[in-house]
C-alpha positions in Angstrom: 0.0 0.0 0.0 0.9 3.6 -0.5 -0.5 6.5 1.6 -0.2 10.3 1.3 -2.1 12.2 4.0 -1.6 15.8 3.1 1.1 17.3 5.4 0.9 14.4 7.8 -2.6 15.6 8.8 -1.2 18.9 10.2 0.5 19.8 13.5 -0.5 18.8 17.0 -3.1 21.2 18.3 -1.3 20.9 21.7 1.7 18.8 22.7 0.8 15.1 22.6 -2.6 15.5 20.9 -2.6 14.3 17.4 -5.1 15.8 14.9 -8.4 14.2 14.3 -7.6 13.7 10.6 -4.5 11.7 11.7 -6.6 9.3 13.8 -9.3 9.0 11.1 -6.7 8.1 8.4 -4.3 5.9 10.3 -6.5 4.5 13.1 -9.9 4.1 11.4 -8.9 3.6 7.7 -5.4 2.1 7.4 -4.9 0.1 10.6 -7.9 -2.2 10.0 -6.6 -3.1 6.5 -3.6 -4.8 8.1 -1.3 -4.1 5.1 2.0 -6.0 4.9 3.9 -2.8 3.9 2.9 0.8 3.7 4.8 3.5 1.8 4.3 7.0 3.3 4.6 10.4 1.7 4.4 13.9 3.4 5.6 12.9 6.9 5.8 16.6 7.6 5.4 16.4 11.3 6.7 12.8 11.8 10.3 13.7 11.0 12.5 16.7 12.0 15.5 18.3 10.6 18.8 17.7 12.5 18.9 21.4 13.5 15.3 21.5 14.8 14.6 22.4 18.4 14.4 19.6 21.0 10.6 20.2 21.2 10.1 19.7 17.5 12.2 16.6 17.5 10.3 15.1 20.5 7.0 15.8 18.8 8.1 14.2 15.6 9.4 11.1 17.4 6.2 10.9 19.5 4.1 11.0 16.3 6.3 8.4 14.6 6.0 6.0 17.5 2.2 6.5 17.7 2.0 5.7 14.0 3.9 2.4 14.4 1.8 1.4 17.4 -1.4 2.3 15.7 -0.8 0.2 12.6 1.2 -2.5 14.3 4.2 -2.2 12.0 7.9 -1.3 12.1 8.8 2.0 10.6 11.7 3.5 8.7 12.0 7.2 8.1 14.1 8.5 5.2 16.6 11.2 5.9 15.4 14.8 5.6 16.0 16.1 2.1 15.9 19.6 0.7 12.0 19.6 0.8 9.8 19.7 3.9 7.8 16.5 3.3 9.9 13.5 4.1 8.9 9.9 3.3 8.7 6.7 5.2 8.0 3.0 5.1 6.1 0.7 7.5 6.7 -3.1 7.3 4.7 -5.9 9.1 7.4 -8.0 10.8 5.1 -11.1 10.9 5.2 -11.1 7.1 8.8 -9.9 6.4 12.2 -10.3 7.8 13.6 -6.8 7.9 17.3 -5.9 7.5 19.2 -2.7 8.2 18.1 0.6 6.9 20.4 2.4 4.5 20.5 6.0 3.5 21.4 7.0 0.0 24.5 9.2 0.0 23.2 11.5 -2.7 21.1 14.5 -1.7 17.5 14.4 -2.8 14.6 16.8 -2.5 12.6 14.0 -1.0 14.8 10.9 -0.4 13.2 7.5 -0.3 13.4 5.2 2.7 15.8 2.4 2.0 15.9 -1.0 3.8 16.0 -4.6 2.8 13.2 -7.0 3.6 12.1 -10.4 2.4 9.2 -12.7 3.0 9.5 -14.7 6.2 7.9 -17.8 4.6 8.1 -18.9 1.0 4.7 -18.9 -0.6 3.6 -22.3 -1.8 0.8 -23.2 -4.2 -1.1 -26.4 -4.4 -0.1 -28.5 -7.4 
């Protein structure tokens, strides 16, 4: 699956309170689908630049942890690029064996998340 919730559903209205649109999209729409992997675009408030304030970094990490818990998947955030809408990837560990995350050395406007993953079990078909 691929998801793009405009600007990560917006900022927190107050610290620790995620927007209603965030809950509707991740909690009510995407989590029940139990996708095996989920590509994410526009993680505007789930990732922070290295030079961001401690408060902004804490809010981004809090939101990222909440997303992983809500959908029951392991997450990988791409490095921040030149743009303001980073990307991410969520993988269901019961389906895939997940390797290490790698970051592409080249600078992108919006870098992709990069990690290796493979099916845990080989798929077999009846003959």
